[in-house]
N, C-alpha and C positions, 0 to 999 in steps of 0.2 A: 588694190584695196580689197576686192572681192576674194582673191586668192588668200591674202593674209588673214582676212576674217574667217575664212573656211579653215585655215590651218590652226588659228587660235581656238576655233570651236572644237577642235579635236584634242585639245590639251586641257588637262585638269590643273587648276591653279589653287584650289582650296580642298583640303581633305579633312573631314571630321565625321563624327558619328555620335548620335544620342540614342540611348536605349529607352524604348517606351514599353517594353514587355515585362521587365523585372525578372525574367528567367533566362535571358540570353547570356551565355558565357563567352562566346566568340562570334564575331561578326566580320565577314569578309567584305571589304569595301568594294562596291560595285563600280567598276571602271566604265561600264557601258560602251565598251569598244574604244575608249579613249586612252591616251597615254599621259603619264605624269610629267609635268614640265619642271625642269630643274629651276629652283627658286620658288616653287609652289609653297603655300602656307599649310602647315600641318598643325592642327589643334588637337591636343590630347587632354581630355578632361580628367578631373580627379576620379579615382577608382577605375582608371583605364590605363592600358598599355598598348602602344601601336608597334606592330612587328612587320618589318618589310622582308618579303621572301622573293629572292631573285632566282628564277628558273628552278624552283624547288629547293633552293638552298637558303637557309636562314641567314639574313643579312643584319640590318640594324634594328635596334630596339629603342623605343622612345618612351620615356616616363612622362607623367603629366606635365603639360606646359605647351607653349607655342613655339614652333620651329619654322625656319625658312630652309627648305631642302637645298643643300649645297654640298660640295665635296667636303667641307669642313665639318658639317653635321652628319655626313654619311660616309665615314671612313671605310667601312666594310664594303658598301656598295661601290665606292670609288675604286677599291682594289679589285672587285669582281668585274667591273665594266671598264672598257677603254673609251674615254670620252673623246670622240673625234670631232664633235661639233661644238665644243666649248661648254661652259657651265650652264647655258640656257637650253641645251638640247633636251628633248623629251626622252624618257626611258620607260621601259615596261617593268612592272613589278607588282606582286600581289601584296596588298596591305590588309593585315588582320588586326582588328581591335579586340583586345582581351579584357573582359570585365573582371576587375580585381576586388569588387565590393564583396561584403558578406551576403550570402544567401541564407535568409533566416527562416525559422519555423518549418524546417524540414522534418517530417515525421518518420519515425522508425518503429519497428516492432518485430517480435519473434514470430515468424510464420509457423514454426513448429516448436513444441515445448523443448526447453533445455534441461537435460538431465543433470542432477546435482546430488551429491552424497551429503546427507545431513546427519549429525550425531544423534539427534533426538528422533527424527522421523524415518531415518534410513534413506533409501533412494526415493527422490521426489522429482517431479517435473515442474519447471517454472516457466511462466510466460511474463514478458515485460514489454513495455512500450514507452515512448517519450519523444523528444524533439532534439534537433541538433542544428548547428549552423556551420558553414564552411566557406572557404574562398580559395582563389588561385594563389598559391604561394610563389611559384616560379613559372612565369608565362612561357619561357623557352622550353622548359621540361614538359609543360602541359601541351605545348604545340607538338613536340616530337613524339610524346608517349600516348597522347589521347586523341586530340581532334584532328591532327594531320593537316589535310588540305580541304577539310569540310568548309563549305561556304557559311554554314550556320550551325552552331552547337549550343544546346540548351542544357539545363540541369538534369533533364531526363536522361541524358547520355551517361551521367556518372552516378545518378541517384541509386540505382540498383547495386553498383559496386560498393558504394559507401555504406549502404544499409547492411549488406552481408559482412563487410569488414567490421562494422559496429557490433553486430550480434556475436560474431566470433570473439572480438575483444572483450565484450561484456561477459561472455561465458567463462573465458579465462580469468577475468578479474574476480568473478564470484567464487570460482573454484579455488583460486589461490588465496583469496582473503580468508576462507574458512569461517565466514560469519554464519552463525546459526540462522535457519530460515525465519525464526521468530524475531530476529534482530535486523533483518535486511532493511526494513522500512526506516530504521533509525540511522542507516549508513548509506543512504542514496548518494549523497554528495561525495563521500569517500570512495565509493565504488566507481562513480562517474569519473572522478579525477584520475583514478588508477587506470581505468579503461582508456581515457583520453591520452595518457602518456604512452600506452602500449599501441594505440591505433595510429597516432600521427606519423611515426616512422614508416609505416606501411603506405600511407597516403602521400608522404613526401616523395616517394618514387614516381608518383603520377603528377607531381607539381602542385598538389593540393594540401590543405591543412584544415583540421577541425578547429573552429573557434570556440565552440561550446558543445557540451554533451549533457543532456538533462534526462534523468530517469524519472518518469512520472509515476510509474507503478510497476511493482513486481508481484504478480499474483501466484498463489499456491494452487495446487489441484483442489477440486471441489470437496473431495473426501477429507483432505487435510484441513480445509477451512471449517468443515462441519465439526471435526474433532476439536479444533481450537475453540469454536463457538460453545460446544458443550462444556469444555474445561473452564472457559470464562464464565459461563452461566453458573456452574457449581461454585466457583469462587465468589461470585456476586451474591448468590443466595445464602451462602453460609449455613445457617441452621435450617435444615430441610423440614424439621417438624414445625417450626414457626411459619415457614413458607407454605406448608400444606394447610395450616390453619387460616392463613391469609387468603389462600385460594378458595377455601370453603366459604369464608366470609364474603368474598367477592361474588361467588356463585349464588349465595343466598340473596345478596343485594340485587343482582341482576334478575333473579327469579322473581323477587318481590316487585321490581319495576315492571316486569312483563306480565304480572298477574291480570292486569286490566285488559291486555290485548290477547293473552294466550289462553284465557278461559280455564277450563279444568286442567288442561295439560300444563299450563304455566303454574297453576296452583299446586299440582302434584310435584313439579320440579322444585318449587319453592319449599314445599313441606319436606321433601327428601333432603334438600340442601340444609334446611333448618335443623332437621333431625341429626344429620351427620355433624353439623356444626355444634349442636348442643351436646352430642356425645363426646366430641373431641374436647370441648371446653370443660365438660363435667369430668372427663378423665384427667385433663390437665389440672383442674382445680383440686380434684381428689388427691392426685399425686402430690400436689404442693401442700395441701392442708394435712394430709395423713402423716402422723409422726412415725418415726422409724419403728418403735415398738412401744405400744401403750402398756403401762403397768397394769397388772391384774388386781382388781379391787379385792380387798379382803372379804372373806365369807361373812355373811350376815351373822351376828351374834344372837344370844337369847334375850329374854326380857326378865326383869326382876319379878319374883313371885309376890313381892310385897308392894312396891311402888309402880311397877310396870315400866320402869325405865329400861332402855336398851343397854345391855351389858355384854361384854365379850363372852363367847361361849366357853364354858368350863370353869368360870371363876366361882369361888366358894362364897364370897360376900359381895353384895351390890355396892359399887363405888359411889352410888348416890345416897342410898339410905342406910347402908351397912347391914341390911338383912341377910341372913344366911341363906344360901341357895342350895337346892338339891342337886349336888354335883352329879353329872352324868345323866340328868333327866332330859337334856336337850342335845340335839345333834351338833357336833362341833363344826359341821360344814354349813348346813342350811339353817340351823337354829330351831328346827322343829322339835316339839316335845316327843321324847321316845321313852320307852320303858327302860328303867334302870337295868344295867347289866347287858344290854344288847350290844352286839359286836358290829353290826352294820345298820345304818339308818334305813328304815323302811321307806322313807320318802325319796332320798337322793342316792342311797346306796353307799354313802361315804363310810369308811371304816372308822369305828369309834375307839 
């Protein structure tokens, strides 16, 4: 009994693995010097795949489920091994559990600016960042091409490769889309989907696939952003004259509020702002109230020598009393009395 118990103690009858890290992609089952017993129970949970490797050669692959290891369930292993001791004999093999779940909230970003030719701004440099998620698409390809015989493999092992592939695919997507720089923000989803289609074939060669690719922001160079801000400000302001008046009014109000704390300096600022404001409003009101061309008032006439009523200069009879006037005795321009026969008025110089 002691020998049998010792032999049984060297055999593995249950094989399973649970991930407590959230970042492990491949876990090699620790045999701890023991051998797997034929007929052992294998449990493969959802989002897992178990791969058996015999002497460095890929053998059987088990999808999620519970299995009893036997020649019927392990056809490749049975072909590779010659079972001399029956179905219950132990065998040596490496067991790898591959995590096939999605790895979420992986961050990406452009380490260096991406050059782009824009129709409006010319050559510009763009920076971008966002998140993505991925998972193992083909465990056998992933084993052969990526993790090999590593006992533990995490997302850190493929993160750099995926990020660089993402940035390269995004650069191609932006260049081929020919979307103007000012319209990039309105086309994040379209650019991301286009990049996703171009990137996945490259990752499929590694047994991986992108599940989602999100662009959070594409930023323009600082000088381009300043130019855009100025252009936007001009469009918002509209009438610059009205804006200048508004600014002056605000300055006057601020100066008035600070008179109590600023002493004479604040009072001087307030008076200066008030003077400037008054000048602008006076100019504005003057321009608005002034007619295009004021008609010239007719020259003042003479007065009747009989009744004293105002009469047009040069008339022979008063329109009020009918008295005969001394024609030529008054200036035709200013109405002043002048000697008869004078050619120019001695008061205003008007020609008679």
